[in-house]
Every structure is written in structure tokens, then in C-alpha cells.
C-alpha positions as CSV (number, residue, x, y, z in Angstrom):
1,M,4.2,-13.8,-14.7
2,P,6.5,-16.6,-15.9
3,D,6.0,-19.8,-14.0
4,E,9.3,-19.7,-12.1
5,V,8.5,-16.3,-10.5
6,S,6.2,-15.9,-7.5
7,L,4.0,-12.8,-7.0
8,H,3.2,-11.5,-3.6
9,L,0.7,-8.6,-2.9
10,T,-0.3,-6.3,-0.2
11,R,-2.7,-3.4,-0.2
12,T,-2.3,0.1,1.2
13,P,-5.0,0.9,3.8
14,F,-8.5,1.8,2.5
15,V,-9.2,5.5,2.4
16,P,-12.9,6.5,2.1
17,V,-12.2,9.2,-0.5
18,E,-13.5,9.4,-4.1
19,V,-11.0,8.8,-6.9
20,S,-9.3,12.2,-7.1
21,L,-6.0,14.0,-6.7
22,D,-6.5,14.0,-3.0
23,L,-6.9,10.2,-3.0
24,A,-3.8,9.8,-5.2
25,R,-1.8,11.9,-2.7
26,L,-3.1,9.9,0.3
27,V,-2.2,6.5,-1.1
28,S,1.3,7.5,-2.0
29,E,2.5,9.0,1.3
30,H,5.9,7.7,2.2
31,E,4.8,6.4,5.6
32,T,2.2,4.3,3.8
33,L,4.7,3.0,1.3
34,H,7.1,2.2,4.1
35,D,4.6,0.0,5.9
36,A,3.6,-1.9,2.7
37,V,7.2,-2.6,1.8
38,R,8.0,-3.8,5.3
39,A,5.1,-6.2,5.1
40,L,6.3,-7.6,1.8
41,C,9.8,-8.0,3.0
42,A,8.7,-11.1,4.9
43,V,9.1,-13.1,1.6
44,A,12.4,-11.5,0.7
45,P,11.3,-10.1,-2.7
46,E,13.9,-9.2,-5.4
47,V,11.9,-6.2,-6.5
48,V,9.0,-4.2,-5.2
49,A,6.5,-2.4,-7.4
50,Y,3.9,0.2,-6.4
51,A,0.9,-0.6,-8.6
52,C,-1.0,2.7,-8.9
53,T,-0.8,5.1,-11.8
54,S,-2.3,8.2,-10.3
55,G,-0.6,7.7,-6.9
56,S,2.8,7.7,-8.7
57,F,2.3,10.6,-11.1
58,V,0.5,13.0,-8.8
59,G,3.8,14.4,-7.5
60,G,5.4,14.8,-10.9
61,V,8.7,13.2,-12.0
62,A,10.5,14.2,-8.8
63,G,7.7,12.9,-6.7
64,E,7.8,9.5,-8.5
65,R,11.6,9.3,-7.9
66,A,11.1,10.1,-4.3
67,M,8.6,7.3,-3.9
68,C,11.0,4.8,-5.4
69,A,13.7,6.0,-3.0
70,A,11.4,5.8,0.0
71,M,10.4,2.2,-0.9
72,T,14.0,1.2,-1.6
73,Q,15.1,2.6,1.8
74,A,12.3,0.8,3.6
75,G,13.0,-2.6,2.3
76,E,16.6,-2.4,1.0
77,V,15.3,-3.8,-2.3
78,P,15.0,-2.2,-5.8
79,S,11.6,-0.5,-6.2
80,L,9.6,1.0,-9.0
81,T,6.1,2.5,-9.7
82,T,3.6,2.2,-12.4
83,S,4.2,5.7,-13.7
84,G,8.0,5.2,-13.7
85,A,7.4,1.9,-15.5
86,L,5.4,3.8,-18.1
87,L,8.3,6.1,-19.0
88,E,10.6,3.1,-19.1
89,A,8.2,1.3,-21.5
90,L,7.9,4.4,-23.7
91,R,11.7,4.5,-24.0
92,E,11.7,0.8,-24.8
93,I,9.3,1.2,-27.8
94,G,10.7,4.6,-28.8
95,A,7.4,6.5,-28.3
96,R,7.4,10.2,-27.6
97,R,3.9,11.2,-28.9
98,I,1.1,9.2,-27.3
99,A,-2.7,9.0,-27.0
100,V,-4.1,8.6,-23.5
101,V,-7.2,6.8,-22.1
102,T,-8.2,7.2,-18.5
103,P,-11.3,6.5,-16.3
104,Y,-10.4,9.6,-14.3
105,T,-11.9,13.0,-13.9
106,K,-10.5,15.9,-15.9
107,S,-8.3,17.1,-13.1
108,V,-6.6,13.7,-12.6
109,T,-6.3,13.3,-16.4
110,D,-4.7,16.7,-16.6
111,S,-2.2,15.7,-13.9
112,L,-1.2,12.6,-15.9
113,E,-0.5,14.9,-18.9
114,E,1.6,17.2,-16.8
115,Y,3.7,14.3,-15.6
116,L,4.2,13.1,-19.2
117,G,5.0,16.6,-20.3
118,E,7.7,16.8,-17.6
119,A,9.2,13.7,-19.1
120,G,9.1,15.1,-22.6
121,I,6.1,13.1,-23.8
122,T,3.5,14.8,-25.9
123,V,-0.2,13.8,-25.6
124,T,-1.8,13.9,-29.0
125,G,-5.3,13.1,-27.9
126,R,-7.2,11.7,-24.9
127,A,-10.5,10.3,-23.8
128,Y,-11.6,9.9,-20.1
129,L,-14.7,8.8,-18.3
130,G,-14.8,11.2,-15.4
131,L,-15.3,8.5,-12.8
132,T,-14.8,9.0,-9.1
133,R,-15.6,5.4,-8.1
134,H,-16.3,1.8,-9.3
135,I,-13.6,2.0,-12.0
136,W,-13.3,-1.8,-11.9
137,K,-16.8,-2.1,-13.3
138,V,-16.1,-0.5,-16.6
139,P,-16.5,-3.1,-19.3
140,Y,-13.9,-3.8,-22.0
141,R,-16.1,-2.4,-24.7
142,D,-16.0,1.0,-23.1
143,V,-12.2,0.9,-23.0
144,V,-12.1,0.0,-26.7
145,D,-14.5,2.8,-27.6
146,M,-12.4,5.4,-25.7
147,A,-9.2,4.1,-27.3
148,R,-10.7,4.7,-30.8
149,Q,-11.7,8.2,-29.8
150,A,-8.3,9.1,-28.2
151,V,-6.1,8.1,-31.1
152,V,-5.9,11.1,-33.3
153,G,-2.9,12.7,-35.1
154,A,0.5,11.1,-35.4
155,A,0.6,9.1,-32.1
156,D,3.4,6.6,-31.6
157,A,1.5,4.6,-29.0
158,L,-1.6,4.4,-26.8
159,F,-1.5,4.3,-23.0
160,I,-4.5,3.1,-21.0
161,S,-4.1,4.4,-17.4
162,C,-5.2,3.1,-14.0
163,T,-4.4,-0.3,-12.5
164,N,-8.0,-0.7,-11.4
165,L,-9.3,-0.6,-15.0
166,P,-9.7,-4.0,-16.9
167,T,-7.4,-3.7,-19.9
168,Y,-5.1,-6.6,-20.4
169,D,-7.2,-8.8,-22.7
170,V,-7.9,-6.1,-25.2
171,I,-4.3,-5.1,-25.8
172,P,-3.5,-7.4,-28.8
173,Q,-6.9,-6.6,-30.5
174,L,-6.4,-2.9,-30.1
175,E,-2.8,-3.1,-31.4
176,A,-4.1,-4.9,-34.5
177,E,-6.8,-2.4,-35.1
178,L,-4.9,0.8,-34.3
179,R,-1.6,-0.2,-35.8
180,M,0.4,1.0,-32.8
181,P,1.7,-0.3,-29.5
182,V,-0.8,-0.3,-26.7
183,L,0.4,0.0,-23.2
184,S,-1.7,-0.4,-20.0
185,A,-0.9,0.3,-16.4
186,N,-0.7,-3.2,-15.0
187,Q,1.2,-4.4,-18.1
188,V,4.0,-1.9,-17.8
189,T,4.2,-2.4,-14.1
190,M,4.8,-6.1,-14.3
191,W,7.0,-5.8,-17.4
192,A,9.3,-3.3,-15.6
193,A,9.4,-5.3,-12.3
194,L,10.3,-8.5,-14.1
195,R,12.9,-6.7,-16.3
196,A,14.5,-5.4,-13.1
197,I,15.3,-8.9,-12.0
198,G,16.3,-10.2,-15.4
199,E,13.0,-12.0,-16.2
200,R,10.7,-11.5,-19.1
201,A,6.9,-10.9,-18.8
202,V,4.8,-13.4,-20.8
203,G,1.5,-12.8,-22.5
204,P,-0.3,-12.9,-25.8
205,Y,1.2,-11.1,-28.8
206,Q,1.9,-7.6,-27.5
207,A,4.4,-5.0,-28.8
208,L,5.9,-4.3,-25.3
209,L,6.5,-7.9,-24.4
210,D,7.4,-9.2,-27.9
211,P,9.7,-7.1,-30.1
212,A,8.6,-9.2,-33.1
213,A,5.1,-7.8,-32.6
214,R,6.3,-4.3,-33.3
215,S,6.9,-5.1,-36.9
216,G,4.4,-8.0,-37.3
217,P,0.8,-8.1,-38.5
218,A,-0.2,-5.3,-36.2
219,G,1.9,-2.9,-38.4
220,M,3.5,-1.0,-35.6
221,A,5.4,1.4,-37.8
222,G,2.7,4.1,-38.2
223,P,2.7,7.4,-40.0
224,A,5.1,9.0,-37.5
225,G,7.6,6.2,-38.1
226,L,9.0,4.8,-34.9
227,A,12.3,4.1,-36.7
228,G,13.0,7.8,-36.7
229,L,13.3,7.8,-32.9
230,A,16.5,5.9,-32.7
231,G,18.1,8.7,-30.6
232,F,15.6,8.1,-27.8
233,A,18.0,5.7,-25.9
234,A,16.8,3.5,-23.1
235,G,17.7,4.9,-19.7
236,D,18.4,8.4,-21.0
237,P,16.3,11.3,-19.8
238,V,14.1,12.7,-22.6
239,A,15.8,15.7,-24.2
240,G,14.6,18.5,-26.4
241,P,11.7,20.9,-26.2
242,V,8.4,19.7,-24.9
243,E,5.7,20.1,-27.6
244,P,2.3,21.5,-26.6
245,V,-0.4,19.1,-25.7
246,V,-3.0,18.8,-28.4
247,I,-6.5,17.9,-27.4
248,P,-8.8,16.6,-30.2
249,S,-11.4,19.1,-31.3
250,T,-13.9,16.4,-32.4
251,P,-16.5,15.9,-29.7
252,L,-15.9,12.5,-28.1
253,T,-19.6,11.7,-28.3
254,D,-19.6,12.0,-32.1
255,P,-20.5,8.6,-33.5
256,A,-17.4,7.8,-35.4
257,Q,-17.3,4.8,-37.7
258,P,-15.1,2.3,-35.8
259,V,-13.0,-0.3,-37.5
260,P,-14.4,-3.6,-36.4
261,M,-12.3,-5.6,-34.0
262,P,-10.7,-8.8,-35.5
263,E,-13.5,-11.4,-35.7
264,Q,-11.2,-14.3,-35.2
265,V,-10.3,-13.2,-31.7
266,P,-13.4,-12.9,-29.5
267,M,-13.5,-9.9,-27.2
268,P,-13.6,-11.1,-23.6
269,E,-15.6,-9.3,-21.0
270,P,-14.4,-8.9,-17.3
271,E,-16.2,-10.8,-14.7
272,A,-18.0,-7.7,-13.5
273,A,-19.7,-7.4,-17.0
274,L,-20.9,-11.0,-17.2
275,A,-24.3,-10.6,-15.5
276,G,-25.9,-13.2,-17.8
277,S,-29.3,-11.5,-17.9
278,P,-30.7,-8.0,-18.3
279,Q,-30.5,-7.6,-14.5
280,G,-27.7,-8.9,-12.4
281,P,-28.4,-10.6,-9.0
282,D,-27.7,-7.4,-7.2
283,G,-30.1,-5.4,-9.4
284,E,-27.4,-3.7,-11.4
285,P,-27.5,-3.6,-15.2
286,A,-26.1,-6.7,-17.0
287,D,-23.2,-4.6,-18.4
288,G,-21.8,-4.3,-14.9
289,L,-22.1,-0.6,-14.7
290,D,-23.6,0.9,-11.5
291,P,-26.7,3.0,-12.2
292,A,-25.3,5.5,-9.7
293,F,-22.2,6.0,-11.9
294,G,-23.2,9.5,-12.7
295,S,-21.4,11.2,-9.8
296,G,-18.4,12.8,-11.5
297,M,-19.3,11.4,-14.9
298,G,-21.7,13.8,-16.5
299,D,-24.6,12.4,-18.5
300,A,-22.6,10.1,-20.7
301,P,-19.2,8.6,-21.2
302,Y,-16.3,10.7,-22.4
303,L,-17.6,13.9,-20.8
304,D,-15.6,16.1,-18.5
305,D,-16.5,16.5,-14.8
306,S,-18.6,19.6,-15.4
307,G,-21.1,17.4,-17.3
308,G,-20.5,19.1,-20.6
309,A,-18.5,18.1,-23.7
310,P,-14.7,18.5,-23.5
311,P,-13.5,21.9,-24.6
312,A,-12.2,22.1,-28.2
313,V,-8.7,23.5,-28.4
């Protein structure tokens, strides 16, 4: 947020349901959106943003547009969602083939792919944790590991989904390593909201926020060549046939040889991961992960919800 812009937040009511398609539908009901927007109208906002990725893609492209219309009607103020902001950001950087990282289960990750497919975006590879709760406890290093596994083939960009997943501080490092723009849920939400009122998001060297970064040291012009996508005009619906989704055949638990992150930029850890000792004060491991994580996660990261390795296609 630039200094001259104030940010005001409200939360939708807590729903005691695990992270799932059902939860996504519950937190995106129009009545819920109406109440939240009305609460925020007390400060006369210039734009309202719904900050939840799964809640805004679960209904597809038409459902996302209907959510925006419902919020706009409730507050008589321009409104947007995280998933709509993602499509706007992909248009901005000219990306039509992307890798995807999520903390979700397979079914929720599949729903994201379906939403992107509707918009003409091809998913070239993906990695997901299969979590049904405690997403905010995932440390940055796990996000980085998933990103490395997801980027296969000729991807134009990487998207890290979920506004509850810590991502922001790893974006510049991942862009430098992967040589492509990296978008995250909270990043695209704030970028689009500020853009809607004629303001610019601020932040460390990132391809979305700084056009110079797209051709700088991070080497954004990858093998696919973003320059060849000039016809993908901002604001236009994606045209042309939708290519089939390609899922990597390499098991995501295969120990790949990762390229080391830039040493000159230390990798920060979220507060949840800074226990300071092998055991945190609440008895959880020092990496911030709950030992009861396993529900919906299988036996290790990057497995699908059945507990087995992702199918090779």
C-alpha cells in the first residue's frame, strides 16, 4: 500500500468447515458479501476487494462476475475479487501458460484449473499440499519447494494461490531463480484494487508491480517468449482454443536438484515458523507445522488427498 492510501478490513463470519469446495461456496454467498461490503461502507471506500482465491473461483468465470456485481450493488462502489484480479494480472504481463502452486486438496486445485481454463489459461504444471486447515502455518521454504516442482514446460508465469498462504516475501527471489514473473493471491488483489483507483502498488522488485523487472536481472523473457503475446490485450477476453491441461509426470516427491536461492537476499520466514527452538511454546515443531497436519495431506507434502502420489498423465 502506498502511504497516501488507507486500507480497511472486515472478515466474513467464521464457518466451522475444513478448507474445501463447500467452504469456498459458503464464504462467497452473496448475502455474506452484502453484509461485509455494507460494514466497509462506513469509511466510504473507493474500491472494495474480496480477498479469497477459492471463494472467487469456485463458481467459475460467471460466478466471479456475479460476485463483483453483488458487491457493487451492495455498496455502490467498484468491486473486485482475487480470482478476477489474477486474470487481470495475467493480461498485464501477457501470460497464457502458467504453473500453479496451491495449499489446497486435489478437488479445490482442480477447480482453480477449471476456472483458468474457462478464461483461456493453460496450466502447464502444478504442485499442491492437500491441506484442509492451518494453511497459514506453511513456512516459506515449502512454498519455494512447491514452486520449483510446479514449473515444468514452457510456462509464462507462476501463480501461488490462497490469500491465507505466506508468499509475499519470496516473490523477488523466486522470480530471480525461475526467470519468470511470479504472482501471488494477495499481491494481485492489492495490485488490482489500487489500479482501479489510479494508484500503484509498491513493493520490492516484482514483475507485476515494476515493468522494468520484466526485462531486468530476473530475465523474464523465458523460452516461450512473452513478446510473442502482444495480441493478448488488456481488458479483452481471452480468445482462441483452450489447450489441454498438462500435469507433470515426474513424481513431486522426486528429489530434484534445486537451483540455490540468491545468497545475497536472505529468505525470511513467517512468524509462525520462527519458534526459536526445536519445540515451540505450544509444543508444535519449530518449523511452525502442526503435527496433526496429516488430515487431508497424505504422508508427505505434494501428495494428493488420497494419500498417494499424483497420477502421471
